[in-house]
C-alpha positions in Angstrom: 73.4 80.6 92.7 76.6 82.1 91.3 74.9 85.3 90.0 73.5 85.9 93.5 76.9 85.4 95.1 78.4 87.9 92.6 75.7 90.4 93.5 76.4 90.0 97.2 80.2 90.4 96.6 79.4 93.6 94.6 77.2 95.0 97.3 79.9 94.4 99.9 82.5 96.3 97.8 84.4 93.2 96.6 84.2 94.5 93.0 87.0 92.5 91.5 85.5 89.3 92.7 82.1 90.4 91.5 83.4 91.4 88.1 85.1 88.1 87.5 82.0 86.2 88.5 79.7 88.3 86.4 82.0 88.1 83.4 82.3 84.3 83.6 78.5 83.9 83.8 77.7 86.4 81.1 80.3 85.0 78.7 78.8 81.5 79.2 75.3 82.8 78.5 74.3 81.9 82.1 73.1 85.4 83.3 69.9 86.8 81.8 68.2 88.6 84.6 68.4 92.4 84.7 68.8 92.0 88.5 72.4 91.0 87.7 73.0 92.5 84.3 72.4 96.0 85.4 74.9 95.9 88.3 77.4 94.2 85.9 77.0 97.1 83.5 77.9 99.5 86.2 81.2 97.7 86.9 81.9 97.7 83.2 81.4 101.4 83.0 83.7 102.0 85.9 86.4 99.9 84.1 86.0 101.7 80.8 84.5 98.7 79.0 81.8 100.8 77.3 81.1 98.6 74.3 80.6 95.6 76.4 78.5 97.6 78.8 76.2 98.4 75.9 76.1 94.7 74.9 75.1 93.7 78.5 72.4 96.4 78.6 70.9 95.3 75.3 70.6 91.8 76.7 69.0 93.2 79.8 66.5 95.0 77.7 65.4 91.7 76.1 65.2 89.9 79.4 62.4 87.4 79.9 59.7 89.0 82.0 60.6 92.5 81.0 61.9 95.4 83.1 60.3 97.4 85.9 60.1 101.1 85.5 63.1 101.7 87.7 65.1 99.1 85.9 64.3 100.6 82.5 65.4 104.1 83.8 68.6 102.6 85.1 69.2 100.8 81.8 68.7 104.0 79.8 70.9 105.9 82.1 73.8 103.4 81.9 73.4 103.1 78.2 73.5 106.9 77.9 76.7 107.1 79.9 78.3 104.4 77.7 77.2 106.2 74.5 78.6 109.5 75.7 81.9 107.9 76.6 82.0 106.5 73.0 81.5 110.0 71.5 77.7 110.1 71.1 77.0 113.0 73.4 73.8 114.3 71.8 72.3 110.8 71.7 73.2 110.3 75.4 71.4 113.6 76.2 68.3 112.4 74.3 68.2 109.2 76.3 68.6 111.0 79.6 66.0 113.5 78.7 63.6 110.6 78.2 64.4 109.3 81.7 63.9 112.8 83.0 60.5 113.1 81.5 59.4 109.8 83.2 60.3 111.1 86.6 62.7 113.4 88.4 65.3 112.2 90.9 68.7 112.9 92.1 70.4 110.4 89.9 69.0 111.7 86.6 69.6 115.3 87.7 73.3 114.6 88.4 74.0 112.4 85.4 72.2 114.6 82.8 73.6 117.7 84.5 77.2 116.5 84.1 76.8 115.4 80.5 75.2 118.7 79.6 78.4 120.3 80.9 80.4 118.0 78.6 78.1 119.0 75.7 79.4 122.5 76.2 76.2 124.7 76.0 76.6 127.1 79.0 73.0 128.4 79.0 71.5 124.9 78.8 73.8 123.4 81.4 73.3 126.3 83.8 69.5 126.2 83.6 69.4 122.4 84.2 72.0 122.4 87.0 70.4 125.3 88.7 67.1 123.3 88.6 69.0 120.3 90.1 70.2 122.4 93.0 66.7 123.8 93.5 65.4 120.2 93.6 68.0 119.2 96.3 70.3 121.9 97.6 72.2 119.4 99.8 73.2 117.1 97.0 77.0 117.4 96.7 77.0 116.2 93.1 74.4 118.6 92.0 76.3 121.4 93.8 79.5 120.3 92.1 77.9 120.2 88.7 76.7 123.8 89.1 80.2 124.8 90.2 81.7 123.1 87.2 79.2 124.8 84.9 80.4 128.2 86.1 84.1 127.1 86.1 84.3 125.2 82.8 81.7 127.0 80.7 80.9 130.3 82.3 84.4 131.5 83.0 83.2 132.7 86.4 85.6 131.1 88.9 84.5 133.3 91.8 80.9 132.0 91.5 82.1 128.5 90.9 84.2 128.5 94.0 81.2 129.3 96.2 79.4 126.2 94.9 82.4 124.0 95.1 82.8 125.0 98.8 79.1 124.2 99.5 79.6 120.8 97.8 82.7 120.0 99.9 80.8 120.8 103.1 78.3 118.0 102.3 80.9 115.5 100.9 84.5 116.2 102.0 85.9 113.2 100.1 84.3 114.3 96.7 86.9 113.7 93.9 86.1 116.5 91.5 85.3 119.0 94.2 88.7 118.5 95.9 90.4 118.6 92.5 89.0 122.0 91.5 89.4 123.5 94.9 93.0 122.4 94.9 93.5 124.4 91.7 92.4 127.5 93.5 94.9 126.6 96.3 97.7 126.2 93.8 97.0 129.6 92.2 97.1 131.2 95.7 100.3 129.5 96.8 98.5 127.3 99.4 100.5 124.2 98.3 100.0 122.1 101.4 96.2 122.5 101.2 96.3 121.7 97.5 98.4 118.6 97.9 96.0 117.4 100.6 93.0 117.8 98.4 94.7 116.2 95.4 95.7 113.2 97.5 92.0 112.8 98.6 91.0 113.0 94.9 93.7 110.5 93.9 92.6 107.9 96.5 88.9 108.2 95.6 87.0 105.6 93.5 86.7 107.2 90.1 83.6 106.9 87.9 83.0 107.8 84.2 81.3 110.9 85.5 84.5 112.3 87.1 86.3 115.2 85.4 89.3 114.6 87.6 91.1 111.7 85.9 94.3 110.2 87.3 96.2 112.0 84.7 94.7 115.4 85.6 95.3 114.8 89.3 98.9 113.9 88.7 99.5 116.9 86.4 98.1 119.2 89.2 100.4 117.5 91.7 103.4 118.0 89.5 102.6 121.7 89.2 103.1 122.2 92.9 106.6 123.5 93.6 108.8 121.2 95.6 109.7 122.4 99.0 
């Protein structure tokens, strides 16, 4: 079965192969199961194809046999991310809050936590991201979200740095964490350290939930004085 082969390729990290196979099947109307549509939507989100991701998710919602509770939560989460990237931040927050009410887990804490930062309400983002860290104080994404809350919204870089460093201890390859800590290094003249962190960030696999875009990473690299 072609869809199953695409899913296997996806699970093994062969994302270009999986994307091509999913796309061919979907465009021909030969892929209807949420088992394949939901993973396909994730690849679309990573590629910035947000409108098509929404189309795929709408089809998954109407799939014969319906959705399991976990599948519905994943569908709403992915749809929320696509909606946020298309400018509907408040709507995305509403969808994610619906998922949150159905059950708490690391994925909903980190996704909603990040989008609340993007929404820009410091008190709301701080309360939620502190709750996320209380839920799992070893989750590097939750720790990074709390750090970004202080850095981007709270204007408290000292407090932010503490949480960034905790996040890095649990995930040394984290893209955003390395990016922000590199900015501290640049400010302090630690250019080799900064360059190392930025190269780690640059070589990571970016997602829609990364603050550190290739453009931001390159801008930071250009700000480092040449030896």
